[in-house]
TORKOL-4160 file (C-alpha; in steps of 0.2 Angstrom, whole numbers, padded with zeros to 4 digits, m for minus):
447
<pt num="1" X="0577" Y="0324" Z="m0004"/>
<pt num="2" X="0558" Y="0325" Z="m0010"/>
<pt num="3" X="0544" Y="0315" Z="m0004"/>
<pt num="4" X="0525" Y="0316" Z="m0003"/>
<pt num="5" X="0514" Y="0318" Z="0011"/>
<pt num="6" X="0511" Y="0304" Z="0024"/>
<pt num="7" X="0493" Y="0301" Z="0020"/>
<pt num="8" X="0478" Y="0295" Z="0030"/>
<pt num="9" X="0472" Y="0277" Z="0021"/>
<pt num="10" X="0459" Y="0285" Z="0014"/>
<pt num="11" X="0470" Y="0298" Z="0003"/>
<pt num="12" X="0483" Y="0287" Z="m0004"/>
<pt num="13" X="0474" Y="0285" Z="m0021"/>
<pt num="14" X="0474" Y="0305" Z="m0018"/>
<pt num="15" X="0487" Y="0310" Z="m0032"/>
<pt num="16" X="0481" Y="0295" Z="m0043"/>
<pt num="17" X="0463" Y="0301" Z="m0045"/>
<pt num="18" X="0459" Y="0313" Z="m0061"/>
<pt num="19" X="0454" Y="0329" Z="m0051"/>
<pt num="20" X="0444" Y="0341" Z="m0062"/>
<pt num="21" X="0441" Y="0361" Z="m0057"/>
<pt num="22" X="0429" Y="0364" Z="m0043"/>
<pt num="23" X="0419" Y="0381" Z="m0040"/>
<pt num="24" X="0430" Y="0395" Z="m0034"/>
<pt num="25" X="0420" Y="0401" Z="m0020"/>
<pt num="26" X="0417" Y="0384" Z="m0010"/>
<pt num="27" X="0405" Y="0385" Z="0004"/>
<pt num="28" X="0413" Y="0385" Z="0021"/>
<pt num="29" X="0410" Y="0368" Z="0032"/>
<pt num="30" X="0407" Y="0377" Z="0048"/>
<pt num="31" X="0389" Y="0383" Z="0050"/>
<pt num="32" X="0383" Y="0399" Z="0059"/>
<pt num="33" X="0379" Y="0398" Z="0078"/>
<pt num="34" X="0360" Y="0395" Z="0081"/>
<pt num="35" X="0355" Y="0405" Z="0099"/>
<pt num="36" X="0349" Y="0389" Z="0107"/>
<pt num="37" X="0354" Y="0374" Z="0097"/>
<pt num="38" X="0368" Y="0366" Z="0094"/>
<pt num="39" X="0371" Y="0364" Z="0074"/>
<pt num="40" X="0383" Y="0350" Z="0068"/>
<pt num="41" X="0388" Y="0349" Z="0046"/>
<pt num="42" X="0402" Y="0335" Z="0038"/>
<pt num="43" X="0406" Y="0328" Z="0023"/>
<pt num="44" X="0418" Y="0317" Z="0016"/>
<pt num="45" X="0434" Y="0322" Z="0008"/>
<pt num="46" X="0430" Y="0317" Z="m0010"/>
<pt num="47" X="0414" Y="0321" Z="m0017"/>
<pt num="48" X="0411" Y="0302" Z="m0021"/>
<pt num="49" X="0419" Y="0286" Z="m0014"/>
<pt num="50" X="0432" Y="0279" Z="m0027"/>
<pt num="51" X="0429" Y="0261" Z="m0030"/>
<pt num="52" X="0446" Y="0255" Z="m0026"/>
<pt num="53" X="0446" Y="0264" Z="m0011"/>
<pt num="54" X="0444" Y="0255" Z="0006"/>
<pt num="55" X="0444" Y="0268" Z="0016"/>
<pt num="56" X="0435" Y="0286" Z="0016"/>
<pt num="57" X="0441" Y="0301" Z="0026"/>
<pt num="58" X="0427" Y="0313" Z="0033"/>
<pt num="59" X="0424" Y="0328" Z="0045"/>
<pt num="60" X="0413" Y="0334" Z="0056"/>
<pt num="61" X="0409" Y="0353" Z="0062"/>
<pt num="62" X="0401" Y="0355" Z="0078"/>
<pt num="63" X="0395" Y="0374" Z="0084"/>
<pt num="64" X="0388" Y="0377" Z="0101"/>
<pt num="65" X="0374" Y="0389" Z="0104"/>
<pt num="66" X="0376" Y="0407" Z="0105"/>
<pt num="67" X="0366" Y="0412" Z="0118"/>
<pt num="68" X="0372" Y="0413" Z="0137"/>
<pt num="69" X="0362" Y="0406" Z="0150"/>
<pt num="70" X="0360" Y="0419" Z="0164"/>
<pt num="71" X="0356" Y="0408" Z="0179"/>
<pt num="72" X="0362" Y="0391" Z="0183"/>
<pt num="73" X="0370" Y="0379" Z="0194"/>
<pt num="74" X="0388" Y="0383" Z="0204"/>
<pt num="75" X="0404" Y="0380" Z="0196"/>
<pt num="76" X="0419" Y="0373" Z="0206"/>
<pt num="77" X="0435" Y="0378" Z="0202"/>
<pt num="78" X="0451" Y="0376" Z="0209"/>
<pt num="79" X="0466" Y="0384" Z="0200"/>
<pt num="80" X="0483" Y="0372" Z="0206"/>
<pt num="81" X="0496" Y="0385" Z="0202"/>
<pt num="82" X="0518" Y="0381" Z="0199"/>
<pt num="83" X="0527" Y="0392" Z="0211"/>
<pt num="84" X="0544" Y="0383" Z="0210"/>
<pt num="85" X="0560" Y="0394" Z="0206"/>
<pt num="86" X="0558" Y="0394" Z="0189"/>
<pt num="87" X="0540" Y="0403" Z="0187"/>
<pt num="88" X="0550" Y="0418" Z="0196"/>
<pt num="89" X="0547" Y="0436" Z="0185"/>
<pt num="90" X="0535" Y="0435" Z="0169"/>
<pt num="91" X="0528" Y="0418" Z="0171"/>
<pt num="92" X="0522" Y="0421" Z="0190"/>
<pt num="93" X="0518" Y="0440" Z="0187"/>
<pt num="94" X="0507" Y="0435" Z="0171"/>
<pt num="95" X="0498" Y="0418" Z="0178"/>
<pt num="96" X="0493" Y="0429" Z="0193"/>
<pt num="97" X="0484" Y="0442" Z="0181"/>
<pt num="98" X="0476" Y="0428" Z="0173"/>
<pt num="99" X="0471" Y="0418" Z="0187"/>
<pt num="100" X="0463" Y="0435" Z="0194"/>
<pt num="101" X="0454" Y="0437" Z="0176"/>
<pt num="102" X="0446" Y="0419" Z="0180"/>
<pt num="103" X="0439" Y="0425" Z="0195"/>
<pt num="104" X="0430" Y="0439" Z="0188"/>
<pt num="105" X="0423" Y="0429" Z="0174"/>
<pt num="106" X="0415" Y="0416" Z="0187"/>
<pt num="107" X="0398" Y="0419" Z="0193"/>
<pt num="108" X="0393" Y="0426" Z="0212"/>
<pt num="109" X="0390" Y="0410" Z="0221"/>
<pt num="110" X="0402" Y="0400" Z="0210"/>
<pt num="111" X="0415" Y="0389" Z="0221"/>
<pt num="112" X="0434" Y="0396" Z="0220"/>
<pt num="113" X="0450" Y="0389" Z="0227"/>
<pt num="114" X="0467" Y="0392" Z="0224"/>
<pt num="115" X="0482" Y="0378" Z="0228"/>
<pt num="116" X="0500" Y="0384" Z="0225"/>
<pt num="117" X="0514" Y="0370" Z="0223"/>
<pt num="118" X="0533" Y="0369" Z="0224"/>
<pt num="119" X="0540" Y="0357" Z="0236"/>
<pt num="120" X="0528" Y="0356" Z="0244"/>
<pt num="121" X="0509" Y="0362" Z="0243"/>
<pt num="122" X="0498" Y="0373" Z="0250"/>
<pt num="123" X="0481" Y="0382" Z="0250"/>
<pt num="124" X="0483" Y="0399" Z="0246"/>
<pt num="125" X="0465" Y="0401" Z="0243"/>
<pt num="126" X="0454" Y="0390" Z="0251"/>
<pt num="127" X="0438" Y="0385" Z="0240"/>
<pt num="128" X="0424" Y="0394" Z="0245"/>
<pt num="129" X="0408" Y="0403" Z="0236"/>
<pt num="130" X="0412" Y="0419" Z="0227"/>
<pt num="131" X="0402" Y="0436" Z="0228"/>
<pt num="132" X="0407" Y="0455" Z="0231"/>
<pt num="133" X="0414" Y="0454" Z="0248"/>
<pt num="134" X="0424" Y="0438" Z="0245"/>
<pt num="135" X="0432" Y="0442" Z="0227"/>
<pt num="136" X="0446" Y="0454" Z="0236"/>
<pt num="137" X="0452" Y="0441" Z="0249"/>
<pt num="138" X="0453" Y="0429" Z="0232"/>
<pt num="139" X="0463" Y="0443" Z="0223"/>
<pt num="140" X="0474" Y="0448" Z="0238"/>
<pt num="141" X="0479" Y="0428" Z="0239"/>
<pt num="142" X="0483" Y="0428" Z="0221"/>
<pt num="143" X="0494" Y="0444" Z="0224"/>
<pt num="144" X="0502" Y="0436" Z="0238"/>
<pt num="145" X="0510" Y="0421" Z="0227"/>
<pt num="146" X="0531" Y="0420" Z="0227"/>
<pt num="147" X="0541" Y="0408" Z="0220"/>
<pt num="148" X="0547" Y="0396" Z="0230"/>
<pt num="149" X="0559" Y="0379" Z="0228"/>
<pt num="150" X="0556" Y="0364" Z="0218"/>
<pt num="151" X="0540" Y="0356" Z="0209"/>
<pt num="152" X="0530" Y="0343" Z="0214"/>
<pt num="153" X="0514" Y="0344" Z="0205"/>
<pt num="154" X="0509" Y="0327" Z="0213"/>
<pt num="155" X="0509" Y="0336" Z="0231"/>
<pt num="156" X="0497" Y="0350" Z="0222"/>
<pt num="157" X="0483" Y="0337" Z="0216"/>
<pt num="158" X="0484" Y="0329" Z="0235"/>
<pt num="159" X="0480" Y="0346" Z="0243"/>
<pt num="160" X="0467" Y="0351" Z="0228"/>
<pt num="161" X="0458" Y="0334" Z="0233"/>
<pt num="162" X="0457" Y="0340" Z="0250"/>
<pt num="163" X="0448" Y="0356" Z="0246"/>
<pt num="164" X="0435" Y="0346" Z="0232"/>
<pt num="165" X="0432" Y="0333" Z="0246"/>
<pt num="166" X="0424" Y="0348" Z="0257"/>
<pt num="167" X="0411" Y="0352" Z="0242"/>
<pt num="168" X="0409" Y="0333" Z="0236"/>
<pt num="169" X="0391" Y="0333" Z="0240"/>
<pt num="170" X="0386" Y="0352" Z="0232"/>
<pt num="171" X="0376" Y="0349" Z="0218"/>
<pt num="172" X="0386" Y="0356" Z="0204"/>
<pt num="173" X="0385" Y="0360" Z="0185"/>
<pt num="174" X="0405" Y="0354" Z="0186"/>
<pt num="175" X="0422" Y="0352" Z="0194"/>
<pt num="176" X="0435" Y="0358" Z="0185"/>
<pt num="177" X="0455" Y="0360" Z="0189"/>
<pt num="178" X="0467" Y="0372" Z="0180"/>
<pt num="179" X="0484" Y="0366" Z="0181"/>
<pt num="180" X="0498" Y="0377" Z="0177"/>
<pt num="181" X="0516" Y="0373" Z="0175"/>
<pt num="182" X="0531" Y="0380" Z="0166"/>
<pt num="183" X="0540" Y="0364" Z="0169"/>
<pt num="184" X="0543" Y="0346" Z="0174"/>
<pt num="185" X="0540" Y="0338" Z="0192"/>
<pt num="186" X="0559" Y="0337" Z="0200"/>
<pt num="187" X="0553" Y="0331" Z="0218"/>
<pt num="188" X="0544" Y="0317" Z="0226"/>
<pt num="189" X="0533" Y="0309" Z="0211"/>
<pt num="190" X="0543" Y="0313" Z="0194"/>
<pt num="191" X="0538" Y="0300" Z="0184"/>
<pt num="192" X="0526" Y="0304" Z="0169"/>
<pt num="193" X="0518" Y="0289" Z="0171"/>
<pt num="194" X="0512" Y="0290" Z="0189"/>
<pt num="195" X="0508" Y="0308" Z="0188"/>
<pt num="196" X="0496" Y="0302" Z="0176"/>
<pt num="197" X="0491" Y="0287" Z="0184"/>
<pt num="198" X="0486" Y="0300" Z="0201"/>
<pt num="199" X="0479" Y="0313" Z="0193"/>
<pt num="200" X="0467" Y="0300" Z="0183"/>
<pt num="201" X="0461" Y="0294" Z="0200"/>
<pt num="202" X="0458" Y="0310" Z="0209"/>
<pt num="203" X="0447" Y="0316" Z="0193"/>
<pt num="204" X="0438" Y="0299" Z="0195"/>
<pt num="205" X="0437" Y="0302" Z="0212"/>
<pt num="206" X="0430" Y="0318" Z="0210"/>
<pt num="207" X="0420" Y="0318" Z="0195"/>
<pt num="208" X="0436" Y="0332" Z="0192"/>
<pt num="209" X="0441" Y="0336" Z="0173"/>
<pt num="210" X="0457" Y="0343" Z="0172"/>
<pt num="211" X="0464" Y="0357" Z="0160"/>
<pt num="212" X="0482" Y="0358" Z="0158"/>
<pt num="213" X="0493" Y="0375" Z="0154"/>
<pt num="214" X="0511" Y="0375" Z="0149"/>
<pt num="215" X="0522" Y="0386" Z="0147"/>
<pt num="216" X="0540" Y="0390" Z="0141"/>
<pt num="217" X="0549" Y="0404" Z="0131"/>
<pt num="218" X="0550" Y="0402" Z="0113"/>
<pt num="219" X="0565" Y="0409" Z="0110"/>
<pt num="220" X="0575" Y="0408" Z="0126"/>
<pt num="221" X="0583" Y="0392" Z="0133"/>
<pt num="222" X="0572" Y="0386" Z="0148"/>
<pt num="223" X="0565" Y="0373" Z="0158"/>
<pt num="224" X="0561" Y="0355" Z="0150"/>
<pt num="225" X="0541" Y="0355" Z="0148"/>
<pt num="226" X="0532" Y="0336" Z="0145"/>
<pt num="227" X="0518" Y="0343" Z="0133"/>
<pt num="228" X="0514" Y="0325" Z="0131"/>
<pt num="229" X="0509" Y="0322" Z="0148"/>
<pt num="230" X="0499" Y="0339" Z="0148"/>
<pt num="231" X="0490" Y="0333" Z="0135"/>
<pt num="232" X="0487" Y="0315" Z="0140"/>
<pt num="233" X="0481" Y="0323" Z="0156"/>
<pt num="234" X="0470" Y="0333" Z="0148"/>
<pt num="235" X="0463" Y="0320" Z="0137"/>
<pt num="236" X="0461" Y="0307" Z="0151"/>
<pt num="237" X="0450" Y="0317" Z="0162"/>
<pt num="238" X="0441" Y="0327" Z="0147"/>
<pt num="239" X="0450" Y="0344" Z="0150"/>
<pt num="240" X="0460" Y="0352" Z="0138"/>
<pt num="241" X="0477" Y="0357" Z="0136"/>
<pt num="242" X="0485" Y="0374" Z="0131"/>
<pt num="243" X="0504" Y="0378" Z="0127"/>
<pt num="244" X="0509" Y="0396" Z="0129"/>
<pt num="245" X="0526" Y="0402" Z="0122"/>
<pt num="246" X="0522" Y="0421" Z="0126"/>
<pt num="247" X="0519" Y="0426" Z="0143"/>
<pt num="248" X="0508" Y="0439" Z="0138"/>
<pt num="249" X="0497" Y="0425" Z="0131"/>
<pt num="250" X="0493" Y="0417" Z="0148"/>
<pt num="251" X="0477" Y="0426" Z="0151"/>
<pt num="252" X="0471" Y="0426" Z="0135"/>
<pt num="253" X="0473" Y="0404" Z="0135"/>
<pt num="254" X="0467" Y="0403" Z="0154"/>
<pt num="255" X="0451" Y="0414" Z="0153"/>
<pt num="256" X="0446" Y="0406" Z="0135"/>
<pt num="257" X="0447" Y="0391" Z="0144"/>
<pt num="258" X="0435" Y="0400" Z="0160"/>
<pt num="259" X="0422" Y="0405" Z="0147"/>
<pt num="260" X="0420" Y="0388" Z="0142"/>
<pt num="261" X="0418" Y="0380" Z="0158"/>
<pt num="262" X="0408" Y="0394" Z="0166"/>
<pt num="263" X="0397" Y="0398" Z="0152"/>
<pt num="264" X="0396" Y="0383" Z="0142"/>
<pt num="265" X="0381" Y="0383" Z="0133"/>
<pt num="266" X="0380" Y="0363" Z="0127"/>
<pt num="267" X="0388" Y="0353" Z="0140"/>
<pt num="268" X="0393" Y="0337" Z="0139"/>
<pt num="269" X="0393" Y="0336" Z="0121"/>
<pt num="270" X="0393" Y="0318" Z="0115"/>
<pt num="271" X="0392" Y="0310" Z="0097"/>
<pt num="272" X="0388" Y="0295" Z="0089"/>
<pt num="273" X="0391" Y="0290" Z="0069"/>
<pt num="274" X="0383" Y="0277" Z="0062"/>
<pt num="275" X="0393" Y="0269" Z="0048"/>
<pt num="276" X="0383" Y="0268" Z="0031"/>
<pt num="277" X="0382" Y="0250" Z="0028"/>
<pt num="278" X="0385" Y="0234" Z="0038"/>
<pt num="279" X="0401" Y="0230" Z="0032"/>
<pt num="280" X="0408" Y="0249" Z="0038"/>
<pt num="281" X="0414" Y="0254" Z="0052"/>
<pt num="282" X="0420" Y="0271" Z="0061"/>
<pt num="283" X="0440" Y="0270" Z="0064"/>
<pt num="284" X="0454" Y="0282" Z="0065"/>
<pt num="285" X="0444" Y="0296" Z="0076"/>
<pt num="286" X="0456" Y="0312" Z="0081"/>
<pt num="287" X="0449" Y="0326" Z="0089"/>
<pt num="288" X="0440" Y="0320" Z="0105"/>
<pt num="289" X="0440" Y="0306" Z="0116"/>
<pt num="290" X="0432" Y="0289" Z="0110"/>
<pt num="291" X="0421" Y="0279" Z="0124"/>
<pt num="292" X="0416" Y="0262" Z="0113"/>
<pt num="293" X="0405" Y="0269" Z="0100"/>
<pt num="294" X="0403" Y="0285" Z="0110"/>
<pt num="295" X="0412" Y="0301" Z="0102"/>
<pt num="296" X="0416" Y="0313" Z="0118"/>
<pt num="297" X="0416" Y="0330" Z="0114"/>
<pt num="298" X="0414" Y="0337" Z="0132"/>
<pt num="299" X="0408" Y="0357" Z="0138"/>
<pt num="300" X="0408" Y="0368" Z="0123"/>
<pt num="301" X="0408" Y="0389" Z="0126"/>
<pt num="302" X="0396" Y="0399" Z="0118"/>
<pt num="303" X="0398" Y="0397" Z="0097"/>
<pt num="304" X="0413" Y="0386" Z="0099"/>
<pt num="305" X="0417" Y="0378" Z="0085"/>
<pt num="306" X="0426" Y="0358" Z="0088"/>
<pt num="307" X="0431" Y="0349" Z="0073"/>
<pt num="308" X="0430" Y="0328" Z="0073"/>
<pt num="309" X="0440" Y="0319" Z="0060"/>
<pt num="310" X="0437" Y="0301" Z="0055"/>
<pt num="311" X="0437" Y="0285" Z="0043"/>
<pt num="312" X="0423" Y="0276" Z="0036"/>
<pt num="313" X="0433" Y="0259" Z="0034"/>
<pt num="314" X="0422" Y="0248" Z="0022"/>
<pt num="315" X="0413" Y="0254" Z="0007"/>
<pt num="316" X="0396" Y="0248" Z="0007"/>
<pt num="317" X="0389" Y="0241" Z="m0009"/>
<pt num="318" X="0376" Y="0252" Z="m0012"/>
<pt num="319" X="0373" Y="0270" Z="m0007"/>
<pt num="320" X="0368" Y="0274" Z="0009"/>
<pt num="321" X="0367" Y="0290" Z="0019"/>
<pt num="322" X="0378" Y="0291" Z="0036"/>
<pt num="323" X="0369" Y="0294" Z="0053"/>
<pt num="324" X="0376" Y="0307" Z="0065"/>
<pt num="325" X="0368" Y="0310" Z="0082"/>
<pt num="326" X="0375" Y="0323" Z="0095"/>
<pt num="327" X="0367" Y="0322" Z="0114"/>
<pt num="328" X="0371" Y="0336" Z="0123"/>
<pt num="329" X="0365" Y="0344" Z="0142"/>
<pt num="330" X="0358" Y="0363" Z="0141"/>
<pt num="331" X="0368" Y="0376" Z="0147"/>
<pt num="332" X="0359" Y="0370" Z="0167"/>
<pt num="333" X="0360" Y="0353" Z="0165"/>
<pt num="334" X="0341" Y="0352" Z="0166"/>
<pt num="335" X="0337" Y="0346" Z="0151"/>
<pt num="336" X="0344" Y="0336" Z="0140"/>
<pt num="337" X="0342" Y="0339" Z="0119"/>
<pt num="338" X="0348" Y="0329" Z="0103"/>
<pt num="339" X="0353" Y="0335" Z="0087"/>
<pt num="340" X="0353" Y="0323" Z="0070"/>
<pt num="341" X="0361" Y="0324" Z="0052"/>
<pt num="342" X="0363" Y="0313" Z="0037"/>
<pt num="343" X="0379" Y="0315" Z="0028"/>
<pt num="344" X="0378" Y="0311" Z="0011"/>
<pt num="345" X="0393" Y="0299" Z="0004"/>
<pt num="346" X="0390" Y="0297" Z="m0015"/>
<pt num="347" X="0398" Y="0280" Z="m0022"/>
<pt num="348" X="0404" Y="0280" Z="m0038"/>
<pt num="349" X="0413" Y="0268" Z="m0050"/>
<pt num="350" X="0427" Y="0280" Z="m0059"/>
<pt num="351" X="0435" Y="0294" Z="m0055"/>
<pt num="352" X="0433" Y="0308" Z="m0043"/>
<pt num="353" X="0435" Y="0326" Z="m0035"/>
<pt num="354" X="0438" Y="0333" Z="m0020"/>
<pt num="355" X="0424" Y="0339" Z="m0010"/>
<pt num="356" X="0426" Y="0359" Z="m0009"/>
<pt num="357" X="0417" Y="0359" Z="0008"/>
<pt num="358" X="0428" Y="0348" Z="0020"/>
<pt num="359" X="0442" Y="0342" Z="0007"/>
<pt num="360" X="0454" Y="0358" Z="0010"/>
<pt num="361" X="0451" Y="0358" Z="0029"/>
<pt num="362" X="0454" Y="0338" Z="0029"/>
<pt num="363" X="0469" Y="0340" Z="0019"/>
<pt num="364" X="0475" Y="0353" Z="0029"/>
<pt num="365" X="0475" Y="0341" Z="0044"/>
<pt num="366" X="0483" Y="0328" Z="0036"/>
<pt num="367" X="0497" Y="0339" Z="0032"/>
<pt num="368" X="0500" Y="0342" Z="0050"/>
<pt num="369" X="0497" Y="0324" Z="0057"/>
<pt num="370" X="0511" Y="0320" Z="0045"/>
<pt num="371" X="0523" Y="0333" Z="0051"/>
<pt num="372" X="0521" Y="0328" Z="0069"/>
<pt num="373" X="0525" Y="0309" Z="0064"/>
<pt num="374" X="0540" Y="0314" Z="0057"/>
<pt num="375" X="0545" Y="0329" Z="0069"/>
<pt num="376" X="0557" Y="0318" Z="0078"/>
<pt num="377" X="0568" Y="0322" Z="0062"/>
<pt num="378" X="0571" Y="0338" Z="0068"/>
<pt num="379" X="0583" Y="0335" Z="0079"/>
<pt num="380" X="0592" Y="0320" Z="0069"/>
<pt num="381" X="0594" Y="0332" Z="0054"/>
<pt num="382" X="0584" Y="0348" Z="0054"/>
<pt num="383" X="0590" Y="0355" Z="0035"/>
<pt num="384" X="0583" Y="0337" Z="0030"/>
<pt num="385" X="0567" Y="0340" Z="0038"/>
<pt num="386" X="0566" Y="0358" Z="0029"/>
<pt num="387" X="0568" Y="0352" Z="0014"/>
<pt num="388" X="0552" Y="0338" Z="0015"/>
<pt num="389" X="0543" Y="0350" Z="0023"/>
<pt num="390" X="0545" Y="0361" Z="0008"/>
<pt num="391" X="0539" Y="0351" Z="m0002"/>
<pt num="392" X="0522" Y="0345" Z="0008"/>
<pt num="393" X="0519" Y="0364" Z="0007"/>
<pt num="394" X="0523" Y="0364" Z="m0013"/>
<pt num="395" X="0509" Y="0348" Z="m0015"/>
<pt num="396" X="0498" Y="0359" Z="m0004"/>
<pt num="397" X="0501" Y="0374" Z="m0017"/>
<pt num="398" X="0497" Y="0362" Z="m0033"/>
<pt num="399" X="0482" Y="0356" Z="m0026"/>
<pt num="400" X="0474" Y="0374" Z="m0022"/>
<pt num="401" X="0477" Y="0379" Z="m0040"/>
<pt num="402" X="0464" Y="0368" Z="m0043"/>
<pt num="403" X="0452" Y="0371" Z="m0026"/>
<pt num="404" X="0454" Y="0388" Z="m0026"/>
<pt num="405" X="0451" Y="0387" Z="m0005"/>
<pt num="406" X="0452" Y="0401" Z="0007"/>
<pt num="407" X="0455" Y="0390" Z="0021"/>
<pt num="408" X="0471" Y="0384" Z="0010"/>
<pt num="409" X="0477" Y="0401" Z="0008"/>
<pt num="410" X="0477" Y="0404" Z="0026"/>
<pt num="411" X="0485" Y="0389" Z="0030"/>
<pt num="412" X="0500" Y="0393" Z="0018"/>
<pt num="413" X="0503" Y="0410" Z="0023"/>
<pt num="414" X="0507" Y="0402" Z="0043"/>
<pt num="415" X="0516" Y="0388" Z="0034"/>
<pt num="416" X="0526" Y="0402" Z="0025"/>
<pt num="417" X="0529" Y="0410" Z="0043"/>
<pt num="418" X="0531" Y="0393" Z="0050"/>
<pt num="419" X="0546" Y="0389" Z="0039"/>
<pt num="420" X="0557" Y="0404" Z="0045"/>
<pt num="421" X="0553" Y="0396" Z="0063"/>
<pt num="422" X="0561" Y="0379" Z="0055"/>
<pt num="423" X="0575" Y="0389" Z="0046"/>
<pt num="424" X="0580" Y="0398" Z="0063"/>
<pt num="425" X="0592" Y="0386" Z="0068"/>
<pt num="426" X="0595" Y="0397" Z="0086"/>
<pt num="427" X="0577" Y="0389" Z="0090"/>
<pt num="428" X="0579" Y="0374" Z="0100"/>
<pt num="429" X="0571" Y="0358" Z="0090"/>
<pt num="430" X="0561" Y="0355" Z="0105"/>
<pt num="431" X="0551" Y="0371" Z="0104"/>
<pt num="432" X="0548" Y="0367" Z="0083"/>
<pt num="433" X="0540" Y="0351" Z="0090"/>
<pt num="434" X="0530" Y="0357" Z="0101"/>
<pt num="435" X="0522" Y="0369" Z="0092"/>
<pt num="436" X="0521" Y="0355" Z="0076"/>
<pt num="437" X="0511" Y="0346" Z="0090"/>
<pt num="438" X="0501" Y="0360" Z="0098"/>
<pt num="439" X="0494" Y="0365" Z="0078"/>
<pt num="440" X="0483" Y="0350" Z="0076"/>
<pt num="441" X="0475" Y="0353" Z="0094"/>
<pt num="442" X="0472" Y="0370" Z="0085"/>
<pt num="443" X="0465" Y="0366" Z="0070"/>
<pt num="444" X="0454" Y="0355" Z="0079"/>
<pt num="445" X="0448" Y="0369" Z="0086"/>
<pt num="446" X="0439" Y="0377" Z="0072"/>
<pt num="447" X="0458" Y="0386" Z="0067"/>
């Protein structure tokens, strides 16, 4: 069975246009980080907007300042750890190691707490400011965690709320909760909608951003894990979602997020894109939460890259730039800054060619989104899905004969490895789907 990529609107004329040769050494669309300024770059998929297309697909790359702030207001962090029976052994062992690493990343004066949940929830380490004398007690409390019984994340959230209530009046750089689990709720409140509603209300009440970490073994049968719920929790509360399939990666993922919330060099980053004409509008934004005309990026770690993909709907009648304005708070939230760029989107009445800068990144992202949209077919007919996947990769290979893009070559190397996973029927289909979905998040983080 042969198929083409499922393309975003702006790509549907992709194979119909005449594509001419591009320079072999295309400039990377990702700007180098600056010590103190947020950098932005962007561009469309095409070098010019085809007259027949009503959509133009575009991308933005944001890079945070590189220089860390030595002094700032205190941070509040509660780690909410699943200690249900399936966490016994390696998952809990490596989760403890990761939490202790997070404690070391936090600065003196930052407020840390630890809540464990299983059938019930308990405060393993009450929220309190860290210093040289308190850190050993925090590490001892982490070491004292043991696996217990069932799993009730809502019980944990309610216990965490009690901790944040104690420090509600403190002036802080930010309030965060890290939720780590390796399975679905199976006690008290178990419905995903109810869990999301409760956590969203908790987030609004205390202005807490919830980052979620879902762990499950890649090549072993284990507990079911609702990655859609964990992603929804993180997105709704302006946190981050991390999928982990190897216990040795737990520390790396959790410390990455700890560095982001503790040492962010650009906080509360917000982007506004002004369409290039009165009849144009910005649609299909991927990579951040959208609130009206604002795109909410959130806090960014030193030199961190974030990608935003969007469509401009409505081709303007005359040449105009697309204005992009990013506002953000400095690391200590004392001052607010603004960065502004103008995207050049030329018009053309004839044939066009792909943009050698953003074109490769947008094509790979579109391919991955098409894999997500059809991922349900893996369970229905894995062999057929594998054939469809191979056809998509062949299309990408053919396009790179012209583009000669290092970024696409790296993507093809990843897909070559992933094809072996897809063809290995001993790996559960649900695990393959999790990887396909999480790969989208990785691409939006500049991978």
